[in-house]
C-alpha positions in Angstrom: 15.6 -16.4 18.2 12.9 -18.9 17.2 13.0 -20.9 14.0 9.5 -20.1 13.0 7.0 -17.2 13.5 3.3 -17.5 14.2 1.4 -14.8 12.4 -2.0 -13.2 13.3 -3.9 -11.0 10.9 -6.0 -8.0 12.0 -8.3 -7.8 9.0 -9.8 -10.4 6.7 -10.6 -8.4 3.6 -9.1 -8.2 0.1 -5.6 -7.1 1.2 -5.3 -9.7 3.9 -6.3 -12.5 1.5 -3.6 -11.3 -1.0 -1.0 -11.8 1.8 -2.4 -15.2 2.6 -2.1 -16.3 -1.0 1.4 -15.1 -1.2 2.3 -16.9 2.0 2.8 -20.2 0.1 6.3 -18.8 -0.7 7.2 -17.8 2.9 9.3 -20.5 4.6 9.9 -19.1 8.1 6.4 -18.3 9.3 2.9 -19.8 9.6 -0.5 -18.0 9.4 -2.2 -18.9 12.6 -5.0 -16.5 13.3 -7.4 -13.8 12.1 -9.5 -11.2 13.8 -11.9 -8.8 12.1 -15.3 -7.4 13.2 -17.3 -9.8 11.0 -17.3 -13.4 12.2 -18.1 -14.9 8.8 -15.2 -13.1 7.1 -12.6 -14.1 9.8 -13.8 -17.6 9.6 -13.5 -17.6 5.8 -10.0 -16.1 5.9 -8.8 -18.8 8.4 -10.3 -21.5 6.2 -8.4 -20.2 3.2 -5.1 -20.2 5.1 -5.8 -23.8 6.1 -6.8 -24.7 2.5 -3.6 -23.3 1.2 -1.6 -25.1 3.9 0.1 -21.9 5.0 -0.8 -22.5 8.7 -3.4 -24.0 11.0 -5.2 -20.7 11.2 -8.2 -20.1 13.5 -10.5 -17.1 14.0 -10.3 -15.0 17.2 -13.1 -13.2 18.9 -10.9 -10.2 19.8 -7.5 -8.7 19.2 -6.7 -9.2 22.9 -7.4 -12.9 22.6 -5.1 -13.2 19.6 -2.3 -11.3 21.4 -2.8 -13.6 24.4 -2.3 -16.8 22.3 1.3 -17.9 22.9 1.4 -19.3 19.3 1.0 -15.8 17.9 4.4 -14.1 17.7 3.7 -11.1 15.3 0.7 -9.3 13.8 0.0 -8.1 10.3 -2.2 -5.0 10.6 -4.4 -5.1 7.6 -7.7 -3.5 8.6 -9.4 -0.3 7.4 -7.6 3.0 7.7 -10.2 4.5 10.1 -9.6 1.6 12.6 -5.8 1.9 12.5 -5.2 3.8 15.7 -8.0 1.9 17.6 -6.4 -1.4 16.6 -3.0 -0.3 17.7 -4.3 0.9 21.0 -6.0 -2.5 21.6 -2.7 -4.3 20.8 -0.7 -2.1 23.1 -3.3 -2.4 25.9 -3.1 -6.2 25.7 0.7 -6.2 25.8 0.9 -3.7 28.7 -1.6 -5.6 30.7 0.5 -8.7 30.4 -1.9 -10.8 28.3 0.8 -11.8 25.8 4.0 -11.0 24.1 4.9 -10.1 20.5 8.1 -10.0 18.5 6.8 -7.4 16.0 4.0 -5.9 14.1 3.8 -5.1 10.4 1.3 -2.5 9.1 -0.3 -2.2 5.6 -0.1 1.1 3.7 -0.9 3.8 4.5 0.3 3.8 8.1 -2.5 6.2 9.0 -4.9 8.8 7.6 -2.8 11.9 8.5 0.4 12.8 10.3 -1.1 13.1 13.7 -2.5 9.6 13.5 0.7 8.2 12.0 2.7 9.7 14.9 0.3 8.1 17.3 0.8 4.7 15.6 4.6 5.1 15.8 4.5 6.2 19.5 2.4 3.2 20.5 4.7 0.7 18.8 7.8 2.2 20.3 6.2 2.5 23.7 6.1 -1.3 24.0 9.4 -1.9 22.2 8.0 -3.7 19.2 10.0 -4.2 16.0 8.0 -2.7 13.1 7.6 -3.3 9.4 5.9 -1.0 6.9 4.1 -3.1 4.3 4.7 -1.5 0.9 4.5 -4.3 -1.6 5.5 -2.5 -4.7 9.1 -1.8 -3.6 9.4 -5.6 -3.2 8.0 -6.3 -6.7 10.6 -8.5 -8.4 10.8 -6.4 -11.6 11.3 -3.3 -9.6 14.0 -4.8 -7.4 15.9 -6.6 -10.1 15.7 -3.6 -12.4 16.9 -1.2 -9.7 19.7 -3.6 -8.8 21.0 -3.9 -12.3 20.7 -0.2 -13.3 22.6 0.9 -10.2 25.3 -1.8 -10.6 25.9 -1.2 -14.3 24.5 2.2 -15.4 24.9 4.4 -12.3 28.3 2.8 -11.4 29.7 3.9 -14.7 27.8 7.0 -15.9 26.3 8.6 -12.7 23.3 8.3 -10.5 19.7 8.3 -11.9 17.9 11.6 -11.9 14.3 10.9 -12.8 11.8 8.2 -11.6 8.2 7.8 -12.5 5.6 5.5 -10.9 1.9 5.0 -11.3 -0.9 2.8 -10.0 -4.2 2.9 -11.9 -7.4 1.0 -11.9 -11.2 1.5 -12.0 -11.8 1.8 -8.2 -11.6 0.0 -4.9 -13.6 -3.0 -3.7 -15.1 -1.7 -0.4 -17.4 1.3 0.4 -15.1 2.7 3.1 -12.3 3.3 0.5 -14.5 5.7 -1.4 -15.4 7.8 1.7 -12.9 10.5 2.5 -13.9 10.7 6.2 -13.2 7.0 6.7 -10.3 6.4 4.4 -8.5 9.7 5.0 -8.9 11.0 1.4 -9.4 9.6 -2.0 -7.0 8.0 -4.5 -4.0 10.1 -3.3 -4.2 8.7 0.2 -5.1 5.2 -0.9 -2.5 4.6 -3.6 0.0 7.5 -3.8 1.6 5.9 -0.7 2.8 3.2 -3.2 3.9 5.5 -6.0 5.6 8.2 -4.0 7.7 5.7 -2.1 8.5 3.7 -5.3 10.1 6.8 -7.0 12.2 7.5 -3.9 13.2 3.9 -3.6 14.3 3.7 -7.3 16.4 6.9 -6.8 18.1 5.5 -3.7 21.2 3.4 -4.2 20.8 -0.2 -3.0 22.1 -0.6 0.5 21.7 3.2 1.3 18.9 4.6 3.5 16.0 6.5 2.0 17.3 9.6 3.9 20.1 9.9 1.3 17.4 11.1 -1.2 15.6 13.8 0.7 12.3 15.5 -0.5 12.6 19.3 -0.6 9.7 20.5 -2.7 6.3 19.0 -3.5 3.7 19.9 -6.0 0.3 18.0 -5.8 -2.8 18.0 -7.9 -6.1 16.2 -7.3 -9.3 16.0 -9.4 -12.4 13.9 -9.8 -12.5 13.0 -13.5 -15.1 10.2 -13.6 -17.0 9.4 -10.5 -18.6 12.8 -9.9 -20.3 12.7 -13.4 -24.0 12.1 -12.6 -24.3 8.8 -14.4 -21.2 7.4 -12.6 -22.1 8.9 -9.3 -25.4 6.8 -9.6 -23.4 3.7 -10.5 -21.1 4.2 -7.5 -24.0 4.7 -5.1 -25.7 1.5 -6.3 -22.5 -0.6 -6.1 -21.2 0.8 -2.8 -24.3 1.0 -0.7 -25.1 4.7 -0.8 -21.7 6.3 -1.3 -22.7 9.8 -2.5 -20.2 11.6 -4.8 -22.8 14.3 -5.6 -22.4 15.7 -2.0 -19.2 14.2 -0.5 -16.8 13.3 -3.3 -13.2 12.2 -3.1 -10.6 12.6 -5.8 -10.2 9.8 -8.3 -7.0 11.2 -9.9 -3.9 12.5 -8.3 -0.4 13.5 -9.4 2.6 14.5 -7.3 6.0 15.9 -8.4 8.7 15.5 -5.7 12.0 17.3 -6.0 14.7 15.5 -4.1 18.2 16.5 -2.9 20.7 13.6 -2.8 23.4 13.2 -0.1 26.0 13.6 -2.8 24.6 17.0 -3.8 22.5 16.2 -6.9 18.9 17.1 -7.7 16.5 14.3 -8.7 12.8 14.3 -9.6 10.0 11.8 -8.8 6.8 11.9 -10.8 3.9 9.8 -9.3 0.4 9.4 -10.6 -2.6 7.4 -9.3 -6.1 6.9 -10.6 -9.4 5.3 -9.9 -10.6 6.4 -13.3 -8.4 4.1 -15.5 -10.2 1.6 -17.7 -7.9 -1.1 -19.2 -7.7 -4.8 -18.8 -7.3 -4.3 -15.0 -4.9 -3.0 -12.4 -1.9 -1.3 -14.0 1.3 -0.7 -12.1 4.2 1.0 -13.9 7.6 2.4 -13.1 10.4 4.1 -15.0 13.9 5.1 -13.9 16.1 7.3 -16.1 19.8 8.2 -15.8 22.6 9.6 -18.0 23.0 6.6 -20.2 20.3 4.1 -19.1 16.6 3.6 -18.4 14.2 1.1 -16.9 10.5 0.5 -17.8 8.0 -1.8 -16.2 4.3 -2.4 -16.5 2.3 -5.1 -14.7 0.0 -5.4 -17.8 3.0 -6.7 -19.9 3.1 -10.0 -18.0 4.3 -12.4 -20.7 1.0 -14.3 -20.9 -2.0 -13.3 -23.0 -5.3 -15.1 -23.6 -7.8 -14.4 -26.3 -11.6 -15.1 -26.0 -13.9 -14.4 -28.9 -17.3 -12.8 -28.4 -18.8 -16.3 -28.5 -17.2 -17.0 -25.1 -19.6 -16.2 -22.2 -18.8 -16.3 -18.5 -19.3 -14.7 -15.2 -17.5 -11.4 -14.3 -14.4 -12.0 -12.1 -10.8 -11.3 -11.4 -9.3 -14.6 -12.4 -7.0 -13.0 -15.1 -5.8 -9.8 -13.3 -6.8 -7.7 -10.2 -9.5 -5.1 -10.9 -10.3 -7.0 -14.2 -12.6 -5.0 -16.5 -13.4 -7.5 -19.3 -13.8 -11.2 -20.0 -13.5 -11.2 -23.8 -10.9 -10.1 -26.3 -7.1 -10.2 -25.9 -6.4 -10.2 -22.2 -3.2 -10.1 -20.2 -2.9 -12.7 -17.4 -0.8 -12.0 -14.3 -0.1 -15.7 -13.5 0.9 -15.2 -9.8 -0.2 -11.8 -8.6 1.1 -12.0 -5.0 4.6 -12.6 -6.4 4.3 -10.1 -9.3 3.1 -7.3 -7.0 5.6 -7.9 -4.3 3.4 -9.4 -1.5 5.3 -12.6 -1.2 8.7 -11.0 -1.0 7.7 -8.4 1.6 6.0 -11.0 3.8 9.1 -13.3 3.6 11.3 -10.3 4.5 9.4 -9.1 7.5 8.9 -12.6 8.9 12.7 -12.9 8.8 13.0 -9.4 10.4 10.9 -10.4 13.3 12.9 -13.6 13.7 16.0 -11.5 14.0 17.5 -12.8 10.7 17.4 -9.5 8.7 17.3 -5.8 9.3 14.0 -4.1 8.2 14.0 -2.3 4.9 11.0 -0.3 6.0 9.7 0.5 9.5 6.8 2.5 10.9 9.0 5.6 10.8 9.3 5.2 7.0 5.5 4.8 6.9 5.3 8.1 8.9 7.5 9.8 6.3 5.3 8.6 3.5 2.2 10.1 5.2 4.0 13.4 5.6 4.7 13.4 1.9 1.0 12.6 1.1 -0.3 15.4 3.4 2.1 17.9 1.9 0.8 16.9 -1.6 -2.8 17.4 -0.5 -2.0 20.8 1.0 -0.1 21.8 -2.2 -3.2 20.8 -4.2 -5.5 22.8 -2.0 -3.3 25.9 -2.1 -2.5 25.5 -5.8 1.2 26.0 -5.4 4.5 24.2 -4.9 5.5 23.8 -1.2 8.9 23.5 0.4 9.0 20.2 2.3 8.1 19.9 5.1 5.7 22.9 5.2 4.8 24.4 8.6 1.7 22.9 10.4 1.9 19.6 8.7 1.2 17.6 11.9 -2.2 19.3 12.3 -3.2 19.3 8.7 -6.3 17.2 7.6 -7.2 17.3 3.9 -10.5 18.9 2.9 -11.4 15.6 1.2 -11.0 13.8 4.6 -13.1 16.5 6.3 -15.9 16.1 3.8 -15.4 19.7 2.6 -13.8 19.2 -0.8 -15.9 20.2 -3.9 -14.7 18.7 -7.1 -14.6 21.0 -10.1 -17.2 20.3 -12.7 
């Protein structure tokens, strides 16, 4: 197959730009195009790619035009959740009409807002024979991967497989209004971020080189709540910041926890505990993971980066995110994540999937893995709504849409 891959991005927001910044470490592919509905944003994203020298990127007026460009070999689908199926349908229409050819498509988490939409995304990709990649950056984070590798090679090999994994993603809330709206995003923090944590715990409990199917979810307990953003004062703040998002009448959860019981292929029981929050106030985004076995353990937190700066109260500056994503302060003792695209796993996942679409590696995660994640999320929502633990998969999961996504969830006061 070809020596290099030409990449086009669908989407030009926060997530897409994280990928672009991480692309400086990707050797086998060039960022060559962007499409998003807003012309100014796709122009700016293309300009950033050229500035970083990761490809001679240009903006495209439509998805079909980008597919038709012979320089574009693969697409990174990084737009809003509510546009996922529509974007995939446009890609497939362009391919089936003979406008262009693609080697593969990678999709940012979550694959879709519910199981029915996720199945539609999988069906569309398979209908045109595309290689697929599910973009889940945290399983590619270097600390997660190196720690997992060492614990399985040394601890599990001598004392037995791990039995408990924990993962969390916590910050003060997303950047764009659509994330906060259940009908558009598909839910609240559980749908937005539990896709990370639920997959990380399963990944940690799975032996390197083995498929995820060797650690099978059998029971799920979910819980959701709005702890901060439905309080009247913060509901007003949210409305002012996010252009009228109204959590007094249509809230989404800002806290979620999920306990997943797994059965392993060798007959053991394992537990995954995952927590996500939009109501965490610390220095900024905090990712964390633990893995425990009979005689060993792993701990990781992204807010222990090895670099700290101190600014006295005499230091004054603009608010920003130059120290850490979702930064909440500019003074005091502050952790600095020196290279966030590397630390959070973006660079490694992009390098991997570029090589997958070039035929150089087998995919670690495909759209079918993304579908399985959505099934776990929907089971967690249903468990939370019913207030009980559910066997997995529960009946009717393909038709289930969470009350948060229907605009019918009322947060407890």
